[in-house]
Structures are given as structure tokens and as C-alpha cells.
C-alpha positions as CSV (number, residue, x, y, z in Angstrom):
1,M,47.1,19.8,-28.9
2,T,45.0,18.9,-32.0
3,T,45.6,15.2,-31.2
4,Q,44.1,15.7,-27.8
5,T,41.1,17.6,-29.2
6,Q,40.4,14.8,-31.8
7,N,40.6,12.0,-29.3
8,S,38.4,13.7,-26.7
9,P,34.7,14.0,-27.5
10,S,33.3,17.5,-28.2
11,L,31.2,19.3,-25.7
12,A,28.2,19.0,-28.0
13,G,28.8,15.3,-28.3
14,L,29.0,14.9,-24.5
15,L,25.8,16.9,-24.0
16,Q,24.0,14.9,-26.6
17,E,25.2,11.6,-25.0
18,L,24.1,12.9,-21.6
19,R,20.7,13.9,-22.9
20,D,20.2,10.5,-24.6
21,E,21.3,8.6,-21.5
22,T,19.2,10.7,-19.2
23,T,16.1,10.2,-21.4
24,T,16.7,6.4,-21.4
25,L,17.2,6.5,-17.7
26,L,14.0,8.5,-17.0
27,R,12.0,6.0,-19.2
28,Q,13.4,3.2,-17.2
29,E,12.6,4.9,-13.9
30,V,9.0,5.5,-15.0
31,A,8.7,1.8,-16.0
32,L,10.1,0.8,-12.6
33,A,7.7,3.1,-10.8
34,K,4.7,1.7,-12.8
35,A,5.8,-1.9,-12.1
36,E,6.3,-1.2,-8.4
37,L,3.0,0.6,-8.0
38,S,1.2,-2.1,-9.9
39,E,2.6,-4.8,-7.7
40,K,1.6,-2.9,-4.5
41,T,-1.9,-2.2,-5.9
42,S,-2.4,-5.8,-6.8
43,R,-1.3,-6.9,-3.3
44,L,-3.6,-4.4,-1.6
45,S,-6.5,-5.4,-3.9
46,A,-6.0,-9.1,-3.1
47,Q,-6.0,-8.3,0.7
48,A,-9.1,-6.2,0.4
49,V,-11.0,-8.9,-1.5
50,K,-9.9,-11.6,1.0
51,L,-11.0,-9.3,3.8
52,A,-14.4,-8.7,2.2
53,I,-15.1,-12.4,1.5
54,G,-14.0,-13.5,4.9
55,G,-16.1,-10.8,6.5
56,F,-19.2,-11.8,4.5
57,V,-18.9,-15.5,5.4
58,A,-18.3,-14.7,9.0
59,Y,-21.2,-12.3,9.0
60,A,-23.6,-14.9,7.7
61,G,-22.5,-17.5,10.2
62,L,-22.6,-15.0,13.0
63,I,-26.1,-14.0,12.3
64,V,-27.3,-17.5,12.7
65,L,-25.3,-17.9,15.9
66,L,-26.5,-14.6,17.3
67,F,-30.2,-15.5,16.9
68,G,-29.6,-18.7,18.8
69,L,-27.6,-16.9,21.5
70,G,-30.3,-14.3,21.9
71,D,-32.9,-17.0,22.3
72,L,-30.7,-18.8,24.8
73,L,-30.0,-15.7,26.8
74,A,-33.8,-14.8,26.8
75,S,-34.6,-18.3,28.2
76,L,-32.0,-17.9,30.9
77,F,-33.4,-14.5,31.9
78,I,-36.9,-16.0,32.0
79,N,-35.7,-18.9,34.1
80,M,-34.1,-16.4,36.5
81,G,-37.5,-14.8,37.0
82,M,-37.4,-11.9,34.5
83,D,-40.6,-10.9,32.7
84,A,-40.8,-12.7,29.3
85,D,-41.5,-9.4,27.4
86,L,-38.4,-7.8,29.0
87,A,-36.2,-10.8,28.3
88,A,-37.4,-10.9,24.7
89,W,-35.8,-7.5,23.9
90,L,-33.0,-7.3,26.5
91,A,-31.3,-10.5,25.5
92,P,-30.9,-9.6,21.7
93,F,-29.9,-6.0,22.7
94,L,-27.1,-7.3,24.9
95,V,-25.9,-9.8,22.3
96,G,-26.0,-7.1,19.6
97,L,-24.0,-4.6,21.8
98,I,-21.3,-7.2,22.4
99,V,-21.1,-8.2,18.8
100,A,-21.0,-4.5,17.7
101,G,-18.0,-4.0,20.0
102,I,-16.2,-7.0,18.6
103,G,-16.9,-5.9,15.0
104,Y,-15.5,-2.4,15.7
105,L,-12.3,-4.0,17.0
106,M,-12.0,-6.2,13.9
107,L,-12.5,-3.2,11.6
108,A,-9.9,-1.2,13.4
109,K,-7.4,-4.0,13.1
110,A,-8.1,-4.4,9.3
111,K,-7.8,-0.7,8.7
112,K,-4.5,-0.6,10.5
113,A,-3.2,-3.6,8.4
114,L,-4.3,-1.9,5.1
115,S,-2.7,1.5,6.1
116,A,0.6,-0.2,7.0
117,D,1.3,-1.1,3.4
118,K,2.5,2.1,1.8
119,L,2.1,2.9,-1.9
120,V,5.3,4.9,-2.1
121,P,7.5,3.5,-4.8
122,E,10.6,3.3,-2.5
123,Q,12.9,1.5,-4.9
124,T,12.2,4.1,-7.6
125,I,12.9,7.0,-5.2
126,E,16.2,5.4,-4.2
127,S,17.1,4.8,-7.9
128,L,16.2,8.4,-8.8
129,R,18.6,9.6,-6.0
130,Q,21.4,7.4,-7.4
131,N,20.7,8.6,-10.9
132,K,20.8,12.3,-9.8
133,A,24.2,11.7,-8.3
134,W,25.3,9.8,-11.5
135,A,24.2,12.7,-13.7
136,Q,26.0,15.3,-11.5
137,T,29.2,13.2,-11.7
138,K,28.8,12.9,-15.4
139,L,28.4,16.6,-15.8
140,R,31.4,17.3,-13.6
141,H,33.6,14.9,-15.7
142,S,32.4,16.4,-18.9
143,H,33.4,19.9,-17.7
144,E,36.8,18.5,-16.6
145,Q,37.5,16.9,-19.9
146,Q,37.0,20.1,-21.9
147,P,40.3,21.5,-23.2
148,A,41.3,24.8,-21.7
149,I,40.9,27.7,-24.1
């Protein structure tokens, strides 16, 4: 019986080993979570910057086109017999209304795309679940290896 006790680790040794392994495991999990969150944040930031730059360039071009479209529409209204003063404000108003509707749809689509990318560190959560099961198994085995007193 003394031979079996000498060959098997003591309870204190097993608990110390479990503590050390658990500490190392938790440090690795924190590092994994940081890396995963950093990757997702970088990807979201890049998408937001592209969205802002694209929006600004499109906005600048659209303003020029809208002035021309408003003038063209006003000319058409005047040629159809509308009063020039009425055509001068109605044409830009209609163009602005249509553009505002299109802009709203574009913003809604961009918001949906940004919200679809979740910041939850899914790999880390799954790894923590596995580690919990491992630690429970390790504890069960350490209790089973204790000699009966």
C-alpha cells in the first residue's frame, strides 16, 4: 500500500497542478478573447471607414448632379406651361424628396450590414465551455485516484 501511495501524486500536488493548469488556461483564454475582439473591431472599423469615404464621394457627386437635375426639371415644368417661380422651387423640392428617400434606404442597408457582424467572441466562449468540461473531468479523476482511507 505504501508503494501505491508513493507512485500516485498527493492530493495537494494534484490540486496545485490543477491550479497551475487552470491559471495558464485562463490566461490563454483571455489572450484568445483579446485577439478575437481585436480582429472583429479592426474589421468593423475598416468597414465603417470605407462606408464613410464612399458616402462622402457619392455625396459630393450627387450634389452636382442634383443641381443639374433640379434645373432640368424646372425647365421641363416651364416648357409644360408652369409658372417660372413655381417651377423654381417645386423642381428642387421634388428632386430633394426623392434623394432623401434613396439616402434613407442606403443608410438602413448599411446599418443592417454593420449590426450583422457580432462582437461576441464565439471561439473563446466555445473554448471556455470545453475547458470547464476538462476541469470537471480532471477533478473527478483526482478524486478517483485518492487512496481510500
